[in-house]
N, C-alpha and C positions, 0 to 999 in steps of 0.2 A: 504494500500500500504506500509506503514511504517513497519507494523508487518511482511509482507512478506520479506521486505528487511533485517530486523534484523534477521529473521529466516535463510535467505540465508547466511548472514554474519557469523552467529554462525555455520551453517553447514560447510561452507568453512573453518572456523578457525579450527574446529574439524578435517576435512580432512587434512589440512596442518600440524597440530600437529601430526597426525598419520603418515603422510609421512615423516616428519622431525625427528621422534623418532629415536634415535641412535640405530644402529644395531652393530653386532660384527665386520663386515668388515669396517664400517665407523669410528670406534674407532681406528682401525689399518689400515692406508692407504696403507701400503706395502702389495703386494699380498702374500697370504699364499701359501705354498707349501704343497699339500696334500700327504699322503703316497702313494707310488707307488703300483698300482694294479698288482697283479701277473697274468701272462698269464695262460690260461687253461692247456696247455701242457708244462711241464718244460723240456727243452732240455739239454743234457749234455754239448753241445758246444754252444758258443755264436753266435746266429743268430737272426736277427730281428731288431726292431727299438724302440727307446724311443720317445714317442710323448708327447709334452706339449701343452695343450689346455687352452685357456682363457674361463672360464665358469662363470655362474651366476645363482643364484636361483630366483632372481627378475629382472624385466626389467631395473630398474634404480639403480642397485647395482654396486659396484666396481667389476672389474674382479678378479677372483681367479685362480691361476695356478693349473691345474689338470695334473698330470704326469702319464703316462701309459706305461708299458713295454709290447711290442708285440713280439711274436716269428715269425711273418710273415716276409717274405723277401720283400714283396711288400709294398711300402710306402702308397699307396692308401688303401690297405686292413688294414694296421696298423692304419691309421687315422680313418677308419670306426669302427674298434674295439675299439679304444680309445673313440670315440663319443658314442658308445653304452654303454661302461663302465661308462662314465660320467653321462649319463642319468640314468643308473641303480643306480648310487651313489647318485642321488637326485639333479642333476644340469640340469634342463630342457632347459636352454639357453646356447648354445655354440657359443661364439663370433668368434674366429678365432684360427688358429694353430700358436702357438708361435715358436715352434722349433720341428724338427724331426732329430734324430741322429741315426746312425747305431750302433749296438752293436759290 
């Protein structure tokens, strides 16, 4: 029984150490601003929206700001494009929309 308990304690300690291992975002608590993704079709005149999303790569990670420029005039379509671009950029978890601005 004692060996099982010590094995369990060692296993839990390893898992806690792996979880608490510092990552890039935990060293810098301020949210990072990622480069703006370019829309597919570049228009000569300014139309569309700038969408800022709070995104994460892991479940218990600090939020990172992802900014996307959409040429769509619809807010909903711009948000959907931004979410697709964030997932394509490697952010599987999208928390919420921080801001949406018209161009």
